[in-house]
C-alpha positions as CSV (number, residue, x, y, z in Angstrom):
1,M,23.6,2.9,7.2
2,I,19.9,3.2,7.6
3,G,18.9,6.6,9.0
4,S,15.9,8.0,10.9
5,G,12.7,9.8,9.9
6,I,11.5,6.8,7.8
7,V,7.9,6.7,6.6
8,D,6.6,3.2,6.0
9,F,3.4,3.0,3.9
10,H,2.6,-0.7,4.4
11,V,2.7,-2.4,7.8
12,H,0.6,-5.2,9.2
13,S,0.1,-6.1,12.8
14,A,-2.3,-7.8,15.3
15,P,-5.1,-8.1,16.0
16,S,-5.8,-9.8,12.7
17,I,-7.2,-13.0,11.5
18,L,-3.9,-13.6,9.6
19,P,-0.8,-14.6,11.6
20,R,1.1,-11.4,12.6
21,R,4.4,-11.2,14.4
22,L,3.5,-8.2,16.6
23,D,0.5,-6.4,18.0
24,D,0.0,-2.7,17.4
25,R,2.0,-1.5,20.4
26,A,4.9,-3.8,19.8
27,T,4.9,-2.7,16.1
28,L,5.2,0.9,17.2
29,E,8.3,-0.1,19.2
30,A,9.8,-2.2,16.5
31,T,9.4,0.5,13.8
32,G,10.7,3.2,16.1
33,D,13.7,1.2,16.9
34,T,14.4,0.8,13.2
35,G,14.3,4.6,12.5
36,V,10.7,4.8,11.4
37,A,9.0,8.1,12.3
38,H,5.6,7.2,10.9
39,F,3.9,4.1,9.5
40,V,0.7,3.3,7.8
41,L,-1.2,0.4,9.4
42,K,-3.1,-1.7,6.8
43,A,-5.7,-4.3,7.7
44,H,-7.2,-6.6,5.1
45,E,-10.2,-7.1,7.5
46,G,-11.3,-3.5,7.0
47,S,-10.6,-0.3,8.9
48,S,-7.4,0.5,10.7
49,A,-8.3,4.2,11.3
50,E,-9.4,3.5,14.9
51,R,-6.3,1.5,15.7
52,A,-4.0,4.1,14.3
53,A,-5.7,6.8,16.4
54,L,-5.0,4.7,19.5
55,I,-1.4,4.2,18.5
56,G,-0.9,7.9,18.3
57,P,0.8,10.4,15.9
58,A,3.3,7.9,14.7
59,A,0.7,6.0,12.8
60,S,-2.0,6.5,10.1
61,G,-4.7,4.2,9.0
62,G,-7.6,4.0,6.7
63,V,-10.0,1.4,5.2
64,V,-9.6,-1.5,2.8
65,L,-12.7,-1.9,0.6
66,N,-13.0,-5.6,1.1
67,S,-16.2,-7.5,1.8
68,P,-16.1,-7.2,5.7
69,V,-16.8,-3.5,5.4
70,G,-19.4,-4.0,2.6
71,G,-17.0,-3.6,-0.3
72,C,-17.0,-0.3,-2.1
73,N,-19.0,1.2,0.8
74,P,-19.0,5.0,0.8
75,D,-20.2,5.0,4.5
76,A,-17.1,3.0,5.5
77,A,-14.8,5.5,3.6
78,E,-16.6,8.5,5.2
79,V,-16.3,7.1,8.7
80,A,-12.6,6.2,8.3
81,A,-11.9,9.7,7.1
82,R,-13.8,11.3,10.0
83,L,-11.8,9.1,12.4
84,G,-8.6,10.5,11.0
85,G,-7.9,7.8,8.3
86,R,-5.7,9.0,5.5
87,I,-5.9,6.1,3.0
88,V,-8.6,4.2,1.1
89,W,-7.3,1.0,-0.4
90,L,-9.2,-0.6,-3.3
91,P,-10.1,-4.3,-2.6
92,T,-7.2,-6.7,-1.7
93,I,-8.4,-10.2,-0.8
94,S,-11.8,-9.3,-2.3
95,S,-10.4,-8.4,-5.7
96,S,-11.1,-10.7,-8.6
97,A,-7.4,-10.6,-9.6
98,H,-6.4,-11.7,-6.1
99,Q,-8.9,-14.5,-6.1
100,A,-8.0,-15.7,-9.5
101,A,-4.4,-16.0,-8.6
102,A,-4.8,-17.1,-5.0
103,T,-4.2,-20.8,-5.6
104,T,-1.2,-20.4,-7.9
105,S,0.7,-17.3,-6.8
106,D,3.6,-17.8,-4.4
107,R,3.1,-14.2,-3.4
108,L,-0.4,-14.9,-2.2
109,A,0.4,-18.1,-0.3
110,V,0.4,-16.2,3.0
111,H,-3.3,-15.5,2.4
112,R,-4.3,-18.9,1.1
113,D,-6.5,-19.8,4.1
114,L,-8.4,-16.5,4.1
115,H,-11.4,-16.1,1.8
116,F,-13.6,-13.1,1.4
117,R,-16.4,-12.4,-1.0
118,E,-15.4,-10.7,-4.3
119,V,-16.0,-7.0,-4.5
120,P,-16.6,-5.6,-8.0
121,V,-15.1,-2.3,-8.9
122,F,-16.5,-2.1,-12.4
123,S,-20.1,-2.3,-13.6
124,G,-20.7,-2.7,-17.3
125,D,-18.4,-0.3,-19.2
126,G,-17.8,2.0,-16.2
127,L,-17.1,2.2,-12.5
128,H,-19.3,0.5,-10.0
129,P,-21.7,3.2,-8.7
130,E,-20.7,2.8,-5.1
131,L,-17.0,3.1,-6.0
132,R,-17.8,6.4,-7.7
133,Q,-19.3,7.6,-4.4
134,V,-16.2,6.4,-2.6
135,L,-14.1,8.4,-5.0
136,D,-16.2,11.5,-4.2
137,I,-15.3,11.0,-0.5
138,V,-11.6,10.5,-1.3
139,A,-11.6,13.8,-3.1
140,A,-13.6,15.7,-0.5
141,H,-11.3,14.6,2.3
142,D,-8.1,14.7,0.3
143,L,-7.4,11.1,1.0
144,I,-4.8,8.8,-0.6
145,L,-6.4,6.3,-3.0
146,A,-4.3,3.1,-3.0
147,S,-4.6,0.3,-5.6
148,G,-4.7,-2.6,-3.1
149,H,-4.7,-5.8,-5.2
150,I,-6.5,-4.2,-8.2
151,P,-4.3,-4.8,-11.3
152,V,-2.4,-1.7,-12.3
153,P,-4.2,-1.3,-15.7
154,D,-7.5,-1.2,-13.9
155,A,-6.1,1.0,-11.2
156,V,-5.1,3.6,-13.8
157,K,-8.7,3.8,-15.0
158,I,-9.9,4.3,-11.4
159,F,-7.3,6.9,-10.7
160,E,-8.2,8.8,-13.8
161,A,-11.8,8.8,-12.7
162,A,-10.9,9.9,-9.2
163,A,-8.7,12.7,-10.6
164,N,-11.6,14.0,-12.6
165,L,-13.6,14.1,-9.4
166,G,-10.8,16.1,-7.6
167,A,-8.7,13.5,-6.0
168,R,-5.0,14.1,-6.1
169,R,-3.1,11.5,-4.1
170,F,-2.6,8.0,-5.6
171,L,-0.4,5.0,-4.7
172,V,0.2,1.7,-6.3
173,N,1.0,-1.1,-3.8
174,H,3.6,-3.6,-4.7
175,P,3.2,-2.9,-8.5
176,T,5.3,-5.8,-9.8
177,F,3.5,-8.7,-8.0
178,E,2.4,-10.9,-10.8
179,F,-1.3,-10.5,-10.2
180,M,-0.9,-6.7,-10.5
181,H,-0.2,-7.2,-14.3
182,W,2.5,-4.5,-14.4
183,S,4.0,-3.5,-17.7
184,D,6.5,-0.8,-18.2
185,D,4.3,1.2,-20.5
186,L,2.0,1.9,-17.6
187,A,4.6,4.3,-16.3
188,I,3.4,6.9,-18.8
189,P,-0.3,7.3,-17.6
190,L,0.8,6.8,-14.0
191,R,3.3,9.6,-14.2
192,A,0.7,11.9,-15.8
193,L,-1.4,11.4,-12.7
194,D,1.5,11.9,-10.3
195,V,0.9,8.4,-8.9
196,R,3.4,7.1,-6.3
197,L,4.7,3.6,-6.6
198,E,5.5,1.5,-3.5
199,V,8.9,-0.2,-3.2
200,G,10.0,-2.3,-0.3
201,C,11.0,-5.4,1.5
202,V,8.4,-8.1,0.7
203,A,8.3,-7.1,-3.0
204,D,12.0,-7.8,-3.3
205,L,12.1,-11.0,-1.3
206,G,13.8,-13.8,-3.2
207,T,15.1,-11.6,-6.0
208,N,18.6,-10.7,-7.0
209,P,19.3,-7.0,-6.1
210,P,20.4,-5.8,-9.6
211,A,17.2,-7.3,-11.0
212,S,14.9,-6.6,-8.0
213,P,11.5,-4.9,-8.4
214,T,12.9,-1.9,-6.6
215,A,15.8,-1.6,-9.1
216,R,13.5,-2.1,-12.1
217,L,11.0,0.6,-10.9
218,A,13.8,3.1,-9.9
219,A,15.3,2.8,-13.4
220,L,11.9,3.5,-15.0
221,Y,10.1,5.9,-12.7
222,P,11.2,9.2,-11.1
223,T,12.7,8.7,-7.7
224,S,10.5,11.6,-6.4
225,L,7.5,9.4,-7.1
226,L,8.7,6.3,-5.2
227,V,7.7,5.6,-1.6
228,F,8.7,3.0,0.9
229,G,6.3,0.3,2.0
230,S,7.8,-2.7,3.8
231,D,4.7,-4.9,3.7
232,L,6.1,-6.6,6.8
233,G,4.2,-8.1,9.7
234,H,3.2,-11.6,8.6
235,T,4.9,-14.4,10.5
236,E,6.2,-15.8,7.2
237,Y,8.3,-12.7,6.6
238,P,11.3,-11.5,8.5
239,P,11.0,-9.5,11.7
240,Y,10.7,-5.8,11.1
241,R,14.2,-4.6,11.9
242,E,15.8,-7.5,10.1
243,G,13.6,-7.1,7.1
244,V,14.1,-3.3,6.7
245,T,17.8,-3.3,7.3
246,G,18.4,-6.3,5.0
247,W,16.4,-4.6,2.2
248,Y,18.3,-1.3,2.7
249,E,21.7,-3.0,2.5
250,S,20.7,-4.8,-0.7
251,V,19.4,-1.8,-2.6
252,E,21.7,0.9,-1.3
253,P,24.5,0.0,-3.7
254,L,22.0,0.4,-6.6
255,L,20.1,3.6,-5.5
256,G,22.7,5.3,-3.3
257,A,22.1,6.6,0.2
258,K,20.7,9.9,-0.9
259,G,18.2,8.3,-3.2
260,L,17.1,5.8,-0.6
261,E,16.7,8.6,2.0
262,K,14.4,10.5,-0.4
263,I,12.3,7.4,-1.1
264,M,12.1,6.4,2.6
265,T,11.6,9.8,4.2
266,T,10.8,12.9,2.2
267,N,8.5,11.3,-0.5
268,G,6.4,9.6,2.1
269,R,6.0,12.7,4.2
270,Q,4.9,14.7,1.2
271,L,2.3,12.1,0.2
272,L,0.8,12.0,3.7
273,A,0.9,15.7,4.3
274,A,-2.5,17.3,4.9
């Protein structure tokens, strides 16, 4: 049975220009009723740091480096950090990979009516200069750098650069989505950087549990480096409690109650800890 003290690294709510099931306050209630002690509020539109501060100590926010905040904007990252944000996400809807796959990927169908300008993360043979400034801020404030919708091979390069600047907390969101270009050999450089991989409800939707993305990643990657991120909140996906409990029941026979507890509680707390 699902327990308490859960940390969910990937929750969407209203207000949003995408259709969401619940607003921030109702999301706090729904997550709490499901055993969640803390959730990370993600907004493709930009910053969720302010909204998380209003929700209270049960929520954390940050900033997504999409075009509405000026892309790889160091000022946006600095402000989010000073407002208590804990995460900087690389571009999502503004990433070239997302935009290339937007019309063909079933995973991206829920975003099909939302169009942002592309935000480059590379320039020539290296990182975009403004992204490098963002990475300095990530390191200075000890923030979590998350991949967003940047393909995993590119995220590895960015994480390596960030680590060289002093950053030490990294997360890959829904790594097995097709536009993320996951391959199993990427586990080697990711493990070397102590990168966490996100597993959860939406990533496993429509898959057979023994062959689900969660099962695949758990067989390949240390359980200590997996964290739970439901990615729930869109109206096309199940209600929060239904989605989390259904996912838990499908993967518990594969990972065991103790393994799932670690993924859903301890690992997330450690990644967020100041």
